[in-house]
Every structure is written in C-alpha cells, then in structure tokens.
C-alpha positions as CSV (number, residue, x, y, z in Angstrom):
1,M,86.6,84.5,88.2
2,L,87.9,87.6,89.9
3,R,88.4,87.8,93.6
4,V,90.0,90.5,95.8
5,E,90.9,89.7,99.4
6,H,91.9,92.2,102.1
7,L,93.3,94.7,99.5
8,S,94.7,97.9,100.9
9,H,96.8,100.6,99.3
10,S,98.3,104.0,100.1
11,F,100.0,106.8,98.2
12,R,103.1,108.4,99.6
13,N,103.9,112.1,99.4
14,A,106.2,114.5,101.2
15,Q,103.9,114.5,104.2
16,G,103.8,110.8,104.6
17,S,101.3,108.0,103.6
18,V,97.8,108.7,102.4
19,P,95.4,105.7,102.5
20,V,93.5,105.2,99.3
21,L,91.9,101.8,99.6
22,Q,91.1,100.0,102.9
23,D,90.5,96.3,103.3
24,I,88.6,95.7,100.0
25,N,87.0,92.3,99.6
26,L,84.9,91.4,96.6
27,T,84.1,88.5,94.2
28,I,83.0,89.0,90.6
29,G,81.6,86.0,88.7
30,K,82.5,85.0,85.1
31,G,80.4,86.8,82.5
32,K,79.2,89.6,84.8
33,M,78.9,93.2,83.9
34,V,80.1,95.2,86.9
35,A,80.0,98.9,87.6
36,L,82.6,100.3,90.0
37,L,80.8,103.5,91.1
38,G,82.1,106.4,93.2
39,S,82.8,110.1,93.2
40,S,86.1,111.6,92.3
41,G,88.7,110.6,94.9
42,S,86.8,107.5,96.1
43,G,89.6,105.2,95.0
44,K,87.7,103.5,92.1
45,S,90.4,104.1,89.4
46,T,93.1,103.0,91.8
47,L,91.2,99.8,92.5
48,L,90.8,99.2,88.7
49,N,94.5,99.7,88.1
50,L,95.4,97.3,90.9
51,M,92.9,94.6,89.6
52,A,94.3,95.1,86.1
53,G,97.9,94.5,87.3
54,L,99.0,98.0,86.5
55,M,100.0,98.7,90.1
56,K,101.0,96.7,93.1
57,P,99.0,96.9,96.3
58,D,100.5,97.4,99.7
59,Q,98.7,94.3,100.9
60,G,96.1,91.8,99.8
61,K,95.4,89.3,97.0
62,I,94.0,89.8,93.5
63,L,93.0,86.5,91.9
64,I,92.1,86.2,88.2
65,A,91.6,82.8,86.7
66,D,92.6,81.4,90.1
67,Q,96.0,83.1,90.0
68,D,97.2,85.7,92.5
69,I,98.7,88.4,90.2
70,V,100.1,90.3,93.2
71,R,102.8,87.6,93.5
72,F,103.9,87.8,89.8
73,G,107.2,89.4,88.7
74,E,107.1,92.1,86.0
75,N,107.7,89.7,83.1
76,R,105.1,87.1,84.2
77,L,102.6,89.9,85.0
78,A,103.1,91.5,81.5
79,E,102.5,88.1,79.9
80,F,99.4,87.4,82.0
81,R,97.9,90.8,81.1
82,R,98.4,90.2,77.4
83,S,96.5,86.9,77.5
84,H,93.9,87.4,80.3
85,I,93.2,91.2,80.6
86,G,91.7,93.7,78.1
87,F,91.5,97.5,78.5
88,I,89.1,100.1,77.3
89,F,90.2,103.7,77.9
90,Q,88.2,107.0,78.2
91,S,90.6,108.5,75.6
92,Y,90.5,105.5,73.2
93,E,94.4,105.2,73.0
94,L,94.4,104.4,69.3
95,L,97.5,104.9,67.1
96,S,96.9,107.6,64.6
97,N,99.2,106.1,61.9
98,L,97.5,102.7,61.8
99,T,94.1,101.9,60.3
100,I,91.4,100.8,62.7
101,R,91.9,97.2,61.6
102,E,95.6,97.5,62.4
103,N,94.8,99.0,65.7
104,V,92.6,96.1,66.6
105,E,95.2,93.6,65.5
106,L,98.0,95.2,67.6
107,P,97.7,93.0,70.7
108,L,98.0,89.9,68.5
109,V,101.1,91.3,66.8
110,F,102.8,91.4,70.2
111,M,101.7,87.8,70.8
112,G,103.3,86.6,67.6
113,V,100.0,85.6,65.9
114,S,100.2,85.3,62.1
115,P,99.1,88.2,59.9
116,Y,96.3,86.2,58.3
117,K,94.8,85.0,61.6
118,R,94.9,88.4,63.3
119,K,93.4,90.1,60.2
120,V,90.5,87.6,60.2
121,K,89.8,88.1,63.9
122,A,90.1,91.9,63.7
123,L,87.6,92.0,60.8
124,Q,85.2,89.8,62.7
125,L,85.3,92.0,65.8
126,L,84.9,95.2,63.8
127,E,81.9,93.7,62.2
128,Q,80.5,92.9,65.6
129,V,80.8,96.5,66.8
130,G,79.3,97.9,63.6
131,L,82.4,99.1,61.8
132,G,82.7,96.4,59.2
133,E,82.6,99.0,56.3
134,K,85.2,101.2,57.9
135,V,88.1,98.8,58.5
136,N,90.6,100.7,56.3
137,L,89.9,104.2,57.8
138,F,92.2,105.9,60.3
139,P,91.1,107.0,63.7
140,S,91.0,110.7,62.7
141,Q,88.3,109.8,60.2
142,L,86.0,108.5,62.9
143,S,83.7,110.1,65.5
144,G,84.5,109.7,69.2
145,G,81.9,107.0,69.5
146,Q,83.3,105.1,66.6
147,Q,86.8,105.3,68.0
148,Q,85.5,103.9,71.2
149,R,84.0,101.0,69.3
150,V,87.5,100.3,67.8
151,S,88.9,100.3,71.4
152,I,86.3,97.8,72.4
153,A,87.1,95.5,69.5
154,R,90.8,95.7,70.4
155,S,90.1,94.8,74.0
156,L,88.4,91.6,72.9
157,I,90.8,90.3,70.4
158,T,92.9,88.3,72.8
159,E,89.8,86.7,74.3
160,P,90.6,87.9,77.8
161,S,89.2,86.6,81.0
162,V,88.2,90.1,82.1
163,I,88.0,93.6,80.5
164,F,88.6,96.7,82.6
165,A,87.0,99.9,81.3
166,D,87.9,103.3,82.9
167,E,85.1,105.8,82.2
168,P,84.5,104.4,78.7
169,T,81.7,106.9,78.0
170,G,83.3,109.9,79.7
171,N,84.1,111.7,76.5
172,L,80.8,111.0,74.8
173,D,77.4,112.7,74.5
174,T,74.3,111.0,76.0
175,E,73.1,109.3,72.8
176,T,76.5,107.9,71.9
177,E,77.0,106.8,75.5
178,E,73.8,104.7,75.3
179,E,75.1,103.2,72.0
180,I,78.4,102.2,73.6
181,I,76.7,100.7,76.7
182,A,74.3,98.7,74.4
183,I,77.3,97.3,72.4
184,L,79.1,96.3,75.7
185,Q,75.9,94.5,76.8
186,K,75.6,92.8,73.5
187,L,79.2,91.6,73.5
188,N,78.8,90.5,77.1
189,R,75.9,88.2,76.2
190,E,77.5,86.9,73.0
191,M,81.0,86.2,74.4
192,N,80.3,85.7,78.1
193,T,83.2,88.1,78.9
194,T,83.4,89.8,82.3
195,F,83.4,93.6,82.2
196,V,84.4,95.8,85.1
197,I,83.5,99.4,84.3
198,V,84.6,102.4,86.4
199,T,82.1,105.2,86.3
200,H,80.9,108.2,88.3
201,E,77.5,108.2,86.5
202,A,74.6,106.5,88.3
203,E,72.8,106.2,84.9
204,V,75.6,104.0,83.6
205,A,75.9,102.0,86.8
206,E,72.1,101.2,86.7
207,Q,72.5,99.3,83.5
208,M,75.1,96.9,84.9
209,Q,74.3,93.5,86.6
210,V,76.3,94.3,89.7
211,V,77.2,97.7,91.2
212,L,80.1,98.1,93.6
213,T,80.1,101.5,95.3
214,L,83.3,103.0,96.8
215,H,83.4,105.9,99.3
216,K,86.7,107.3,100.6
217,G,88.5,104.0,99.8
218,V,86.0,101.7,101.4
219,L,83.6,99.4,99.7
220,V,80.3,100.6,101.1
221,E,77.7,98.8,99.0
222,E,77.3,95.9,96.6
223,T,74.0,95.6,94.7
224,A,72.9,93.1,92.1
C-alpha cells in the first residue's frame, strides 16, 4: 500500500548539509492506522511531507499504490496527490468565507466534479463526522474540535489511498482529542482508509494499530 525504501534527506544551510532522515525503510498495509511518533526535531514531519509528495527526498523511493512518486514531475505529482492523498492539518486550514459544506466540497471542485455530486458526497461525510445539522455554518461558528471534523471530512471526499495527518489533535483539549481519535478510528473501520498520523503524544500513538518511532532521523522502533 505504502512503502518507503532507503529514504534519506538533508536540509542545507549556510554551514552546509544537515542530515534529517537516514536510510528509512518501512511498509504500511492498506487500511492500517499508523502513528509516526517522535520528539521535536526527530524528523517525523519531514518524513510525512516526503511521503505525501510535498517534498522531494535526496534519495530513495516512496511507493503509493505501487507508483514511485519520487519519479513524478510536478504536474503528475499534483494530479496524483489530488486523487490518492488526503491531508488533515493541526490548524484545520479551512476557508473562512465558505460554509463547511463548501469547504468539504473544495477538492472535488478542482477535480471538475459536478455541483450535485460533490454536494451529495459532502453532506454524507459531514453526517458521518457528526456535523449533519451544521452544514451551512461557517468555520468561525464552530469549535476547534468541530473544525477538525470538517477537515477530516474534506480529507476523505476524494476517496484517497492514504490520509496524512500532522498533529491533528495538537490544538485540542484532552476530551476533544479523544473524540477526534474515536472518529478517525470509526472512519478507518468503515472506509478501510489508511491513516498515517504524526504525533509527539504517546497517548495518541497507543491507540494506533502500528507505531513507528523516529529518533534523530532514524527509524528506531516499529510496534504493532
């Protein structure tokens, strides 16, 4: 489903090259819920961005749906991301001038899906995340937890192969965090969608099916 082979990456500054990831190898099966755990500076967000096709590695392969996205040009990569990859952000990234239904629909707008079809799909997903009665509200009218539910619904609307979530509960209190994790687990069971979740919280990681632990750019542990 998702495979990384001999992945390495460095950042460059005025002093030279700084290694961030070193020879990462991992395989994530379809429908798994995976935590990418590590302290600040461990390289987990860099690995997430590389696997999501937002950055190019110095070397290695990243295979999603049996396709090595490292070899794609920018246009092919953008097209692949639209149809195969979903994102959930810590800060929600919702457009304030659109209703939550319109926010959820947005990826399908860019794919040229008809207004009727995208509306039906958005309403269905908002119902699944418990916001069926709030579809015409704007993001500013929702709590942080509710806004993250909108972000989750939006990430699913293209039926992606994998969803990458970068600290999706980082801005939430403990009770709301538990609600969001429960929703992700429910959607994972119902839709068999793969989730890769970056977190620095052991409590979140413990609720995933697989935990990948990074330390100073090296994959030091994999538990299931």
